[in-house]
N, C-alpha and C positions, 0 to 999 in steps of 0.2 A: 692293493686296496682298490675296490671298484669305484670309479670316479663319478658315476651317475651320468644321466643324459639330459642335456639342456633342451627345453621345449619352448617354442615361440610364444610370445604374449599377445593375446588379442586385446590390443590397446583400447579399441572402441568399446568392447564389452566391459573392460575394467572401468573405464570412465563412466559408463552408464550405471554400473553397479555402485560406484562411489556417489553419483548424483542421487540415486535411489536411497542410499544409506543416509545422506545428508537430509533428505526430505523426511525420512523416517524419524531421525533424531529430532528434527525441528517440529514435527506435527503429530506424530503418532502417540496415542496414550501409553503405548508400551515402551516409549523411549526411555533410556536410562537416565536422561537428564531431568532434574527437578524442573518444575514449571518456571521458576525464576531464571534458570539457565536457558531453557528453551526460548524464552522471550528475546534473548539477546544472541542466540546461536547463529553463527554465520558460516558454518561448515567446518568439517574436520580437516586436519593437515595431513598430507601424504607425501611420501617420497615419489619422485617421478617413476613411471614404469621401468622396471629393471629386467632386461632380457636374460641376464645371467643368474637370476634368482628364481627360476622356474626349473625344478629338478625332478626327473623321474629316477627312482632308485629302488633297488631290490629290497624287499622286506625280509630281514633276517630274523629268525626266531630268537626271542629274548631268552637269555639263560635264566632269567628270573621272571617267568611269565605269570606268576601268581598275582593275586590282587594286592594293590598298594594303596595306602591312605595318603592323599595329598593334603598338606596343610592349606587352609584357606585364609583369606584376609581378615576373617573374624576370629581366627585362633583355633577353630575346630578343624575337622578333616572331612574330606569327601573320598569315597572309595572308587578306584578305577582298576582296570586290568591292563597290564602291559601287553600290547599286541605285537611287538617286534621293534627292531631297530633299523634305521636307514642310515647309510653312510654316503657322503658326497664330499666335494671340495668347493671352497669359496675362495676365489683368487689364489688357487694353488695350496690353500691351507686345509688339511683334513678336518672334517666335522661330522658329527653324528647326533641324531636325536632319537629318543624313544617315542614310539607311538602308543598312545593310551586309548583304550576302548571305553567310551562312556556308556552309561546305562541306556542311552538312546541308540547305541550301536554305531556311533560315529567314531572315526579315528581322530583323536584330539591331540594336538601338539602344543603344549604350553612350553615356552622357551624364553630364555634371556640371551642377550648377545652383547657385543661390545658397545652398542649404542644405548643400552638400557641405563636410564638415569641421566642421560644428556639429551640425545635426540629423540628418544622414545621413552615410554612409560617405565618408571623406576623398577617395578616388580617384574616386568617382562610383558610379552604379548602371547597371543594364541594364533593357531592356524588349524584349519581342518584339512586333513590329507584325504586323498581319494584313492581307493584301491582299483588297480587296473587288472585286466583279464590275464595278464602275464605274470601275476604275482608281485608286481612292483607297486610302489606308491607314487602318486603325483603330489609334489609339494610346490605350490605356487606362493612364494613369500610376498608377492604383490598383494595378496589377500590377507596378510597378517594383520591382526586387529587387536585393539586394546580390550582388556576385560572390562566389564561394566563398572567395576569399582574404580576404574581410572577416571570416571565421570562423576561419581558420587560415592561417598563413603557408606551410603545406605545399602549398597550391594555387597554380596559375599561371593568371592571368587577364589578358585584354587590358585596357589602360587607355584610357578614353574619349579620343579625339583632340581637338585644339583646335577643330575645326569643330563639335563637339557640346558645347562649353562654353556653357551658357546663363546669361545674366545675371539671369534671373527665378528666383524660388523655386518648386520643384515639391514642394509639400507634399501628397504622395500616395504611397502605396506603403510600402515598407519603410523603417524608420528605422535609425539607427546601432546597431550591435551592440557591446556593451561587454565581452565576455568572449573576447577574441582570444588564441589560444595564442601563446606566445613563439616567436621565429623558430627554425625547424628547419633541418636540413641537406638533407633530402629534399624535392624538389619533384615533385609528381605531374604528369606530362606530359599534354599534350593539352588541347583546349578544350571537350570534351564536358560537363565538369562545370558550367561557368558558364551553360549554356543549359538545364539539366535542371530541370524543374518536378517537384514531388512526384508528381503523377499519372502522369507519363511514367516516372519512375524506378521507380515501384512496379508497373509493368506495362503 
């Protein structure tokens, strides 16, 4: 089994990104937080930067590359296409995730791991993978983030499928958010919210 290649973390860039995201959540009209939560928001919780959870791995063609419907938090589905599978090891334990191609063209990795429901969001987290010129994908789990429905039940988010349920803990990226709004009746449609990073949302 190919073990993957560890890549160094640019800690200052990561910290700057997190500071920008906190500012976006606190002040931007596009923030997933309802106004009453924004007023008391003091920042998201993160794991410390983890050098071992930045992986470059070969994208293997998926045996089932057809379109797939992912169930969302509101009970309906969103359609994606499997773009391939990447395999790697976490602390010596084999792991693999399927990369999904969104209709925006991005490589989307919805996943659960051994921290889900305790240290991180119950339903799992998301990650955007980057395709490299050598046919590999770069997965920096330090940028793993919660779906918008982790902050408010008004948002609709795809739930990580069983094929992306990892038995290993991924202690990198965003941690559990503890100030979730009570369930509402309105659900904001579309999947654009869950892939939006602060830098993109702000322009």
